[in-house]
C-alpha positions as CSV (number, residue, x, y, z in Angstrom):
1,M,1.1,15.1,20.1
2,A,2.3,16.4,16.7
3,L,2.8,14.1,13.7
4,Y,6.4,13.6,12.6
5,L,7.4,12.1,9.2
6,H,10.8,11.3,7.7
7,N,11.1,13.7,4.8
8,T,13.3,12.3,1.9
9,L,13.8,15.9,0.7
10,S,15.7,16.9,3.9
11,G,16.8,13.5,5.0
12,N,15.4,14.2,8.4
13,K,12.3,13.4,10.5
14,E,10.2,16.6,10.6
15,Q,7.1,17.8,12.3
16,F,4.2,17.8,9.8
17,K,2.8,21.2,9.2
18,P,0.2,21.3,6.5
19,I,-0.2,24.2,4.1
20,D,-3.9,24.4,5.0
21,P,-5.0,22.4,8.1
22,N,-8.5,22.4,6.7
23,R,-7.5,20.7,3.5
24,V,-4.6,18.3,3.8
25,T,-3.4,17.0,0.4
26,M,-1.6,13.7,-0.2
27,Y,-0.7,11.9,-3.5
28,L,0.5,8.3,-3.9
29,C,1.9,7.0,-7.2
30,G,-0.5,4.1,-8.2
31,P,0.0,1.1,-10.5
32,T,0.7,0.8,-14.2
33,V,-2.1,-1.5,-15.1
34,Y,-0.9,-4.1,-17.6
35,N,-1.0,-7.1,-15.3
36,Y,-2.1,-8.3,-11.9
37,A,-0.3,-6.4,-9.1
38,H,2.3,-8.3,-7.0
39,I,2.7,-8.1,-3.2
40,G,5.5,-5.5,-3.6
41,N,2.9,-3.2,-5.1
42,A,0.7,-3.7,-2.1
43,R,3.2,-2.3,0.4
44,P,2.9,1.4,-0.4
45,A,-0.8,1.1,-0.7
46,V,-1.1,-0.5,2.8
47,V,1.5,1.7,4.5
48,F,0.1,4.9,3.2
49,D,-3.4,3.7,3.9
50,V,-2.4,3.9,7.5
51,L,-1.0,7.4,7.0
52,N,-4.3,8.4,5.3
53,R,-6.3,7.1,8.3
54,L,-3.9,8.9,10.7
55,L,-4.3,12.2,8.9
56,R,-8.1,11.9,9.0
57,H,-7.8,11.3,12.7
58,H,-6.0,14.6,13.1
59,Y,-7.5,16.8,10.5
60,P,-11.1,17.6,9.4
61,H,-10.5,17.3,5.7
62,V,-8.0,15.2,3.8
63,V,-7.9,14.9,0.0
64,F,-6.0,11.8,-1.0
65,A,-5.3,11.0,-4.6
66,R,-3.8,7.7,-5.9
67,N,-3.5,7.6,-9.7
68,I,-3.9,4.9,-12.3
69,T,-1.2,4.9,-15.0
70,D,-3.1,3.6,-18.1
71,I,-0.7,5.0,-20.8
72,D,2.4,2.9,-20.9
73,D,4.4,0.8,-23.4
74,K,3.8,-2.3,-21.4
75,I,0.1,-1.8,-21.8
76,N,0.6,-1.2,-25.5
77,N,2.6,-4.4,-25.8
78,S,-0.1,-6.4,-24.0
79,A,-2.9,-4.9,-26.1
80,K,-0.9,-5.6,-29.3
81,A,-0.3,-9.3,-28.3
82,L,-4.0,-9.8,-27.5
83,N,-5.2,-7.7,-30.5
84,C,-7.4,-5.5,-28.3
85,D,-7.7,-1.9,-27.2
86,I,-5.4,-0.6,-24.4
87,K,-8.6,0.3,-22.5
88,D,-9.5,-3.4,-22.3
89,I,-6.2,-4.2,-20.7
90,S,-6.0,-1.2,-18.3
91,S,-9.7,-1.3,-17.1
92,K,-9.4,-5.0,-16.3
93,Y,-6.2,-4.7,-14.3
94,A,-7.2,-1.4,-12.6
95,A,-10.4,-3.1,-11.3
96,A,-8.4,-6.1,-10.2
97,Y,-5.9,-3.9,-8.3
98,N,-8.7,-2.2,-6.4
99,E,-10.3,-5.5,-5.7
100,D,-7.0,-6.8,-4.3
101,L,-6.5,-3.7,-2.1
102,K,-10.1,-3.9,-0.8
103,A,-9.3,-7.4,0.5
104,L,-6.2,-6.0,2.2
105,G,-8.3,-3.5,4.0
106,V,-7.1,-0.5,2.0
107,L,-9.6,2.4,1.8
108,M,-10.3,3.9,-1.7
109,P,-8.7,7.2,-2.3
110,D,-10.8,10.4,-2.5
111,I,-9.6,10.8,-6.1
112,E,-8.4,8.1,-8.5
113,P,-7.3,10.0,-11.6
114,H,-6.5,8.1,-14.8
115,A,-3.8,9.3,-17.1
116,T,-5.9,8.9,-20.2
117,D,-8.4,11.4,-18.8
118,H,-5.7,14.1,-18.4
119,L,-4.1,14.6,-21.8
120,V,-5.2,18.2,-22.0
121,E,-3.6,19.0,-18.6
122,M,-0.4,17.3,-19.7
123,I,-0.2,19.0,-23.0
124,D,-0.9,22.4,-21.3
125,M,2.0,21.8,-18.8
126,I,4.4,20.8,-21.6
127,E,3.5,23.9,-23.6
128,V,4.3,26.1,-20.5
129,L,7.6,24.3,-20.0
130,I,8.6,25.0,-23.6
131,E,7.5,28.7,-23.3
132,K,9.7,29.1,-20.2
133,G,12.7,27.5,-21.8
134,H,12.7,24.4,-19.7
135,A,11.7,22.0,-22.5
136,Y,12.5,21.6,-26.2
137,E,11.4,19.7,-29.3
138,S,13.7,17.3,-31.0
139,E,13.1,14.6,-33.6
140,G,9.4,14.4,-32.8
141,H,10.0,14.4,-29.1
142,V,9.6,17.0,-26.4
143,L,12.2,16.8,-23.6
144,F,12.8,18.5,-20.3
145,D,16.3,20.2,-20.1
146,V,17.6,19.2,-16.7
147,T,20.3,21.9,-16.8
148,T,17.6,24.6,-16.6
149,Y,16.6,23.6,-13.1
150,D,19.3,24.3,-10.5
151,K,17.7,22.1,-7.9
152,Y,17.7,19.0,-10.1
153,G,19.0,16.1,-8.0
154,K,18.2,17.6,-4.6
155,L,15.4,15.0,-3.8
156,S,17.6,12.0,-4.7
157,N,20.7,13.7,-3.3
158,R,22.5,13.3,-6.7
159,S,24.9,15.5,-8.4
160,L,23.8,16.8,-11.8
161,D,27.4,16.5,-13.1
162,D,27.5,12.8,-12.0
163,M,24.1,12.1,-13.7
164,L,25.1,13.9,-16.9
165,A,28.2,11.6,-17.0
166,G,25.7,8.9,-18.0
167,A,24.8,7.2,-14.7
168,R,21.5,5.3,-15.2
169,V,20.2,7.6,-17.9
170,E,19.4,6.9,-21.6
171,V,21.7,8.5,-24.2
172,A,19.8,9.3,-27.4
173,S,20.5,11.4,-30.5
174,Y,17.5,13.7,-29.8
175,K,18.8,14.7,-26.3
176,R,20.8,17.8,-25.6
177,N,22.0,16.2,-22.3
178,P,22.0,12.5,-21.3
179,G,19.8,13.3,-18.3
180,D,17.0,15.1,-20.2
181,F,13.8,13.2,-19.9
182,I,10.8,12.7,-22.3
183,L,7.7,14.8,-21.8
184,W,6.1,13.7,-25.1
185,K,7.0,11.1,-27.7
186,P,5.7,10.3,-31.2
187,S,3.3,7.4,-31.9
188,D,3.2,5.6,-35.2
189,D,0.0,4.0,-36.6
190,S,0.6,0.8,-34.6
191,L,0.6,2.6,-31.3
192,P,-2.0,4.6,-29.3
193,G,-1.7,8.3,-29.7
194,W,-3.3,11.7,-29.2
195,D,-3.2,14.9,-31.2
196,S,-0.9,17.6,-29.9
197,P,1.0,20.6,-31.0
198,W,3.9,18.2,-31.7
199,D,1.8,15.9,-33.9
200,R,0.3,12.6,-32.8
201,G,2.0,11.0,-29.8
202,R,1.7,10.1,-26.2
203,P,3.1,11.5,-22.9
204,G,6.1,10.4,-21.0
205,W,5.5,8.7,-17.6
206,H,6.7,11.5,-15.3
207,I,4.4,14.3,-16.7
208,E,1.3,12.3,-15.9
209,C,1.6,12.6,-12.1
210,S,2.6,16.3,-12.1
211,A,-0.5,17.2,-14.2
212,M,-2.9,15.1,-12.2
213,A,-1.7,16.3,-8.8
214,A,-1.8,19.9,-9.9
215,K,-5.4,19.5,-11.2
216,H,-6.9,17.6,-8.3
217,L,-4.8,18.7,-5.3
218,A,-2.7,21.9,-5.7
219,E,0.4,23.2,-7.4
220,T,2.2,22.6,-4.1
221,I,0.9,19.6,-2.1
222,D,1.5,18.5,1.5
223,I,2.7,14.9,1.1
224,H,3.8,12.8,-1.9
225,C,4.3,9.1,-1.2
226,G,5.7,6.1,-3.0
227,G,8.2,3.3,-3.0
228,K,11.9,4.3,-2.6
229,D,12.6,2.9,-6.0
230,L,10.6,5.9,-7.4
231,I,12.8,8.6,-5.9
232,F,15.0,8.6,-9.0
233,P,14.1,9.3,-11.7
234,H,10.3,9.5,-11.4
235,H,9.9,11.7,-8.3
236,E,13.0,13.8,-9.1
237,N,11.6,14.5,-12.6
238,E,8.1,15.3,-11.1
239,V,9.7,17.9,-8.9
240,A,11.6,19.5,-11.8
241,Q,8.8,19.8,-14.2
242,S,6.2,20.8,-11.6
243,C,8.3,23.5,-10.0
244,C,9.4,24.9,-13.4
245,A,5.9,24.9,-14.9
246,N,4.1,26.3,-11.8
247,N,6.8,28.7,-10.5
248,T,6.8,27.0,-7.1
249,Q,9.6,26.3,-4.6
250,N,8.4,22.8,-3.9
251,F,6.1,20.3,-5.6
252,A,5.5,18.5,-2.3
253,N,6.6,19.7,1.1
254,Y,7.0,16.2,2.5
255,W,8.3,13.2,0.5
256,V,7.6,9.9,2.2
257,H,9.1,6.6,0.8
258,N,8.6,3.0,1.8
259,G,11.2,0.2,1.7
260,F,11.0,-3.0,-0.3
261,I,9.8,-6.6,0.4
262,T,12.3,-9.4,0.5
263,M,11.3,-13.0,0.1
264,S,13.3,-15.0,2.7
265,D,16.0,-12.4,2.6
266,Q,16.1,-12.3,-1.2
267,K,15.0,-9.2,-3.2
268,M,11.8,-9.9,-5.1
269,S,12.6,-10.1,-8.8
270,K,11.4,-11.8,-12.0
271,S,14.9,-13.3,-12.5
272,L,14.7,-15.1,-9.2
273,G,11.1,-16.2,-9.8
274,N,10.0,-15.2,-6.3
275,I,7.4,-12.6,-7.2
276,Q,4.0,-13.4,-5.7
277,L,0.8,-11.7,-7.0
278,I,-1.4,-10.1,-4.4
279,R,-4.3,-12.3,-5.3
280,E,-2.1,-15.4,-4.9
281,V,-1.2,-14.3,-1.4
282,L,-4.9,-13.5,-0.6
283,A,-5.9,-17.0,-1.7
284,E,-3.2,-18.5,0.5
285,I,-3.4,-16.5,3.7
286,G,-6.1,-13.9,3.4
287,G,-6.1,-10.1,3.4
288,E,-5.7,-9.4,7.1
289,V,-2.7,-11.7,7.7
290,A,-1.1,-10.2,4.6
291,R,-1.7,-6.6,5.8
292,W,-0.3,-7.5,9.3
293,V,2.9,-8.8,7.7
294,L,3.2,-5.7,5.5
295,L,3.0,-3.5,8.5
296,S,5.1,-5.7,10.8
297,A,8.3,-3.8,10.0
298,H,8.8,0.0,10.0
299,Y,7.7,1.3,6.6
300,R,11.2,2.7,5.7
301,Q,12.8,-0.7,6.3
302,S,12.5,-3.9,4.3
303,V,9.8,-6.5,5.2
304,D,11.1,-10.0,5.0
305,W,8.3,-12.2,3.8
306,T,8.8,-15.7,5.1
307,P,6.7,-18.7,6.1
308,E,7.7,-17.8,9.7
309,T,6.6,-14.2,9.6
310,V,3.3,-15.2,7.9
311,A,2.7,-18.0,10.5
312,Q,3.5,-15.6,13.4
313,A,1.1,-13.0,12.1
314,S,-1.7,-15.5,11.6
315,K,-1.2,-16.9,15.1
316,T,-1.2,-13.4,16.7
317,I,-4.4,-12.4,14.9
318,D,-6.1,-15.7,15.8
319,R,-5.3,-15.2,19.4
320,I,-6.6,-11.6,19.5
321,Y,-9.8,-12.6,17.7
322,S,-10.3,-15.4,20.1
323,T,-10.1,-12.9,23.0
324,L,-12.6,-10.6,21.1
325,R,-14.9,-13.5,20.6
326,D,-15.0,-14.1,24.4
327,V,-16.3,-10.5,24.9
328,A,-18.5,-10.4,21.8
329,D,-21.6,-9.8,23.9
330,L,-20.2,-6.5,25.3
331,E,-21.3,-3.5,23.2
332,L,-18.6,-1.5,21.6
333,D,-18.2,2.1,22.9
334,A,-17.3,4.0,19.7
335,S,-16.6,7.2,21.7
336,M,-13.6,5.6,23.5
337,P,-10.5,7.5,22.4
338,V,-7.6,5.9,20.5
339,D,-5.0,4.5,22.9
340,A,-2.4,7.2,23.7
341,E,0.6,4.9,23.2
342,I,-0.7,3.6,19.8
343,L,-1.3,7.2,18.6
344,S,2.1,8.3,19.8
345,A,3.7,5.4,17.9
346,L,2.0,6.2,14.7
347,D,2.6,10.0,15.1
348,D,6.3,9.1,15.4
349,D,6.9,8.5,11.6
350,I,4.2,5.7,11.3
351,N,5.9,3.3,13.8
352,T,3.6,0.3,13.1
353,P,5.8,-2.2,15.0
354,K,5.5,-0.2,18.2
355,A,1.8,0.2,17.6
356,F,1.4,-3.5,17.1
357,A,3.3,-4.2,20.3
358,R,0.8,-2.1,22.2
359,I,-2.1,-3.8,20.3
360,N,-0.9,-7.1,21.7
361,Q,-0.5,-5.7,25.2
362,L,-4.1,-4.4,25.2
363,A,-5.4,-7.7,23.9
364,K,-3.6,-9.5,26.7
365,Q,-5.0,-7.1,29.3
366,L,-8.5,-7.7,27.8
367,A,-8.0,-11.5,28.0
368,N,-7.1,-11.2,31.7
369,A,-9.6,-8.5,32.7
370,E,-12.4,-9.1,35.2
371,G,-15.7,-7.3,35.2
372,D,-17.8,-6.1,32.3
373,E,-17.0,-2.4,32.7
374,L,-13.2,-2.9,32.4
375,K,-13.7,-5.4,29.6
376,T,-15.9,-3.0,27.7
377,R,-13.4,-0.2,28.1
378,L,-10.4,-2.4,27.0
379,K,-12.3,-3.9,24.0
380,S,-13.4,-0.5,22.8
381,T,-9.9,1.0,23.2
382,L,-8.4,-2.0,21.4
383,L,-10.8,-1.9,18.4
384,N,-10.9,1.9,18.0
385,S,-7.2,2.0,18.0
386,A,-6.8,-1.0,15.7
387,A,-9.0,0.8,13.2
388,L,-6.1,3.3,12.6
389,L,-4.0,0.3,11.5
390,G,-6.9,-1.2,9.5
391,V,-6.9,-4.4,11.4
392,L,-9.2,-6.4,13.8
393,Q,-12.3,-5.0,12.2
394,T,-13.9,-8.3,11.3
395,D,-16.5,-10.0,13.4
396,P,-14.7,-12.7,15.4
397,E,-17.2,-15.4,14.5
398,A,-16.9,-14.5,10.8
399,W,-13.1,-14.6,11.1
400,F,-13.1,-18.1,12.5
401,A,-15.9,-19.2,10.1
402,Q,-13.8,-18.2,7.1
403,K,-10.9,-20.2,8.5
404,Q,-13.2,-23.2,8.6
405,S,-14.2,-22.8,5.0
406,G,-12.5,-25.9,3.7
407,G,-15.7,-27.4,2.3
408,E,-18.6,-29.4,3.9
409,D,-16.7,-32.7,3.8
410,I,-13.8,-31.5,5.9
411,K,-16.1,-29.6,8.3
412,E,-18.1,-32.8,8.9
413,Q,-15.0,-34.8,9.4
414,V,-13.6,-32.3,11.9
415,E,-16.9,-32.1,13.8
416,Q,-17.0,-35.9,14.1
417,L,-13.4,-36.0,15.3
418,I,-14.1,-33.3,17.9
419,A,-17.2,-35.1,19.1
420,A,-15.2,-38.3,19.4
421,R,-12.4,-36.5,21.3
422,N,-14.9,-34.9,23.7
423,Q,-16.3,-38.4,24.4
424,A,-12.9,-39.8,25.0
425,R,-12.2,-37.0,27.5
426,A,-15.5,-37.6,29.2
427,D,-14.5,-41.3,29.5
428,K,-11.0,-40.2,30.7
429,D,-9.4,-42.1,27.8
430,W,-6.6,-39.6,27.5
431,A,-4.6,-41.7,25.1
432,K,-7.5,-41.8,22.7
433,S,-8.1,-38.0,23.2
434,D,-4.5,-37.3,22.3
435,E,-4.6,-39.6,19.3
436,I,-7.6,-37.7,17.9
437,R,-6.0,-34.3,18.6
438,D,-2.9,-35.5,16.6
439,E,-5.2,-36.5,13.8
440,L,-6.9,-33.1,13.8
441,D,-3.4,-31.4,13.9
442,A,-2.4,-33.4,10.8
443,L,-5.5,-32.1,9.1
444,G,-4.3,-28.5,9.8
445,V,-7.0,-27.9,12.5
446,V,-6.3,-25.6,15.5
447,L,-8.4,-26.5,18.6
448,E,-9.4,-24.1,21.4
449,D,-11.1,-25.6,24.5
450,S,-13.3,-23.0,26.1
451,P,-16.1,-22.9,28.7
452,E,-18.5,-22.7,25.8
453,G,-17.1,-25.9,24.2
454,T,-14.4,-26.8,21.7
455,R,-13.8,-24.2,19.0
456,W,-11.7,-24.9,15.9
457,S,-10.2,-23.2,12.9
458,M,-7.9,-24.1,10.0
459,K,-4.2,-23.2,10.2
460,S,-3.2,-20.3,7.9
């Protein structure tokens, strides 16, 4: 089956046809590294990690780039407040970001370009834009003239006339048009800066991605991803400067954008105080549960992050790992193909909810299966398919062991209570058994009685 993606550029779901099937290119806008990333930053990384895995399933060679923006006024402000170099800030938080994503099961990109390593490419691209009449110098700045690109606004489906009327754009004395955007700006002695034909300064945000994508991928790439909040102005501006500098019809043939995260039906925002850092979420519920929640809704829709959705994800994962633990002695057949229904769901615009529904169905079939041959086949199909989603790849015993990691004191207490409950059951003292189970429940312990004995884990 062919892969279909919803293309923001056309507004339609389209069959994916790469420029070169032997070298598929994908670019994802990465973080601006001035602080720890929040859970909203994790959604594009997780969603497009699934797309990355899916592309690698279909094609022999994929080149995936996810950048690090380490030139930014927020980084400058943090460095100034702490009296340190911007590199101290950016390197710390870039490492933290990758550490957080690893815990979420996100694969590293093939290329992780840093903006500070690409000043030459940015300056070269700006010079070309000036030479071609698409950019101009003014009061120490270099700006892109949006009126010189007749397709400006096509990606975001906006009228240039409406945008030039002042909608959501900065009006400044050095601009010819209100919608013109900065390619280069001056730096005084208190700010980081680099030498350029326009004196010491630093690049604008948008030019960074265009220069890095062109260097490492191509002048026209297959897929460009990101959150839908980046469609305008960031991605719209990338298109304009890239196409004008490189004389191309498209910067990316497919633009794929994910929706937001809401916290109990409220948009995440600093003003509401409901922003959670990735590492806070990881400490509370772990990476796999968080990943499951992030993929539980279709990527183009909002994910509502609530205690209920988290609890449901945790319960589902526990149940599946419990089933996998029961068949742990059966060797995995790595050659077993990915389940056709799961692949079909993912090929249909990354339909993760439908894929998860099939994962659950396979897990139930495995739980009810009889005979080692059937169990081996179902286990292998389940795990090989789940790998496309980046879930269920932990050893079941390790999964439950980590859920018991509440310290030796609690472990000893739980084991003693379980032993007392087992004795009460042996004595047919059902009231005592129920009383102990209630005590364990109050401690946050989940019990599972099996032929091998009583297993336990902590509630997420």
